[in-house]
C-alpha positions as CSV (number, residue, x, y, z in Angstrom):
1,M,24.0,3.5,11.4
2,T,20.1,3.8,9.8
3,P,18.8,0.8,7.5
4,L,19.1,3.5,4.7
5,Q,22.5,4.6,4.8
6,R,22.9,0.6,5.6
7,I,21.7,-0.6,2.6
8,T,23.6,2.8,0.3
9,E,26.6,2.1,2.0
10,R,25.9,-1.2,0.9
11,L,24.9,-0.3,-2.5
12,K,27.9,1.8,-3.2
13,R,30.4,-0.6,-3.4
14,V,29.4,-1.0,-7.2
15,G,29.1,2.1,-8.0
16,D,25.7,3.5,-9.0
17,V,22.8,1.4,-9.6
18,N,21.3,3.8,-11.8
19,D,23.7,3.5,-14.8
20,A,23.0,0.8,-17.0
21,A,26.7,-0.6,-16.9
22,T,26.6,-0.7,-13.1
23,P,26.4,-4.5,-12.0
24,R,22.6,-4.7,-10.4
25,P,23.3,-5.5,-6.4
26,L,22.5,-9.0,-5.6
27,L,21.1,-8.2,-1.6
28,T,20.4,-11.0,0.0
29,L,16.5,-10.3,1.6
30,P,18.0,-9.2,4.9
31,E,20.1,-7.1,3.3
32,F,16.9,-5.2,1.6
33,F,13.9,-6.6,4.5
34,E,14.9,-5.2,7.1
35,G,14.3,-1.4,8.0
36,N,12.5,-1.9,4.7
37,D,8.2,-0.1,5.3
38,V,8.3,1.9,2.0
39,V,5.8,0.3,-0.5
40,G,6.7,0.7,-3.2
41,S,9.5,-0.7,-3.4
42,I,9.0,-3.8,-4.4
43,G,6.1,-5.5,-5.8
44,C,4.3,-1.4,-6.9
45,N,2.7,-3.7,-10.0
46,L,0.8,-5.7,-8.3
47,P,-2.5,-5.1,-8.1
48,S,-3.2,-4.7,-4.1
49,T,0.4,-3.7,-3.3
50,P,1.6,-5.5,-0.7
51,T,4.1,-4.2,2.3
52,P,7.7,-5.4,2.2
53,S,6.8,-7.0,5.6
54,E,4.0,-9.4,3.9
55,L,6.9,-9.8,0.1
56,Y,9.6,-10.5,2.5
57,E,8.3,-13.5,4.4
58,L,7.1,-15.3,1.1
59,F,11.1,-14.8,-0.2
60,K,11.8,-16.7,3.3
61,Y,9.4,-19.4,3.2
62,I,10.5,-20.0,-0.5
63,A,14.1,-19.2,0.2
64,A,13.4,-22.5,3.0
65,R,12.0,-24.9,0.1
66,P,15.4,-27.3,0.2
67,E,15.3,-27.1,-4.4
68,V,16.6,-23.5,-3.1
69,A,20.4,-22.5,-2.1
70,D,19.5,-18.5,-1.8
71,V,17.1,-16.1,-2.9
72,R,18.3,-12.3,-3.9
73,V,16.7,-9.4,-4.7
74,Q,18.5,-7.8,-7.2
75,V,18.5,-3.3,-7.2
76,T,16.9,-2.6,-10.9
77,M,17.4,1.4,-9.7
78,F,17.9,4.1,-6.7
79,D,16.0,6.8,-8.2
80,V,13.9,8.1,-4.5
81,P,15.8,9.1,-1.5
82,E,13.4,6.9,0.7
83,W,15.3,3.1,-0.4
84,P,15.9,1.0,-3.8
85,F,14.2,-0.4,-5.8
86,S,13.6,-3.9,-8.0
87,D,11.3,-5.5,-9.7
88,T,12.7,-8.7,-9.4
89,I,14.1,-11.2,-6.9
90,W,16.5,-14.3,-8.1
91,V,15.7,-18.1,-6.5
92,I,18.3,-19.4,-6.9
93,T,17.4,-24.1,-7.1
94,S,17.1,-26.7,-8.9
95,A,13.3,-26.1,-10.1
96,S,12.3,-25.6,-12.9
97,P,10.6,-21.7,-13.7
98,E,7.5,-23.0,-13.8
99,E,7.9,-25.2,-10.3
100,V,8.4,-21.1,-8.9
101,A,5.9,-19.7,-10.5
102,D,3.8,-21.9,-8.7
103,W,5.3,-21.2,-5.3
104,F,3.5,-17.5,-5.5
105,D,-0.3,-16.9,-5.1
106,E,-2.4,-15.6,-7.8
107,Q,-1.7,-12.1,-6.4
108,V,1.9,-12.1,-6.6
109,R,3.1,-14.1,-8.2
110,P,4.9,-12.8,-11.3
111,D,4.4,-11.4,-14.3
112,E,7.5,-13.6,-16.0
113,C,9.2,-16.8,-14.0
114,R,12.5,-18.0,-17.1
115,R,15.7,-18.9,-17.0
116,G,19.3,-18.1,-16.3
117,W,21.1,-14.5,-16.1
118,T,19.3,-11.4,-17.9
119,Q,21.6,-11.0,-21.5
120,G,22.2,-7.9,-21.9
121,L,23.0,-7.0,-17.4
122,A,26.1,-7.2,-15.4
123,F,25.3,-8.8,-12.1
124,E,27.5,-8.8,-9.4
125,P,29.5,-12.1,-9.2
126,Y,27.5,-15.3,-7.3
127,P,28.6,-18.6,-7.6
128,I,25.7,-21.0,-8.8
129,P,26.0,-23.9,-6.3
130,P,26.0,-27.2,-8.3
131,G,22.9,-28.6,-9.6
132,M,20.9,-25.3,-8.8
133,H,20.3,-22.1,-11.8
134,P,19.1,-18.6,-11.6
135,I,15.7,-18.1,-11.6
136,A,14.3,-14.7,-12.9
137,C,11.3,-13.9,-11.3
138,W,10.3,-10.0,-12.7
139,W,6.8,-8.3,-12.3
140,D,6.2,-5.7,-15.0
């Protein structure tokens, strides 16, 4: 199975991700990044678009922090055949949104870091560990 077939199969479990009523998939870092060489699948609006492997390394570094339980990639759309698109990662952490924003270099800093699931969107079930909360890191 190719990486594209693998991620397509994974996304089909929740329904059509291009339908706003479908719960947003929250992929693990390996699920989204392993086999992904599509520049612009994430971080496309940054001044100098990083490669998926560059962002993967950054997100693995963030995930390894002691105050972080997990980092998940929200699939926003799958409207091009090469790879799904994301504009948001979720950091499950005890840190504040301001602290999380400081973990990013200025060149890749999200446009917004905020606490709590996005109102009006449904998400795949995800159990939040005690003492932690989701922080959305969103790029416009």
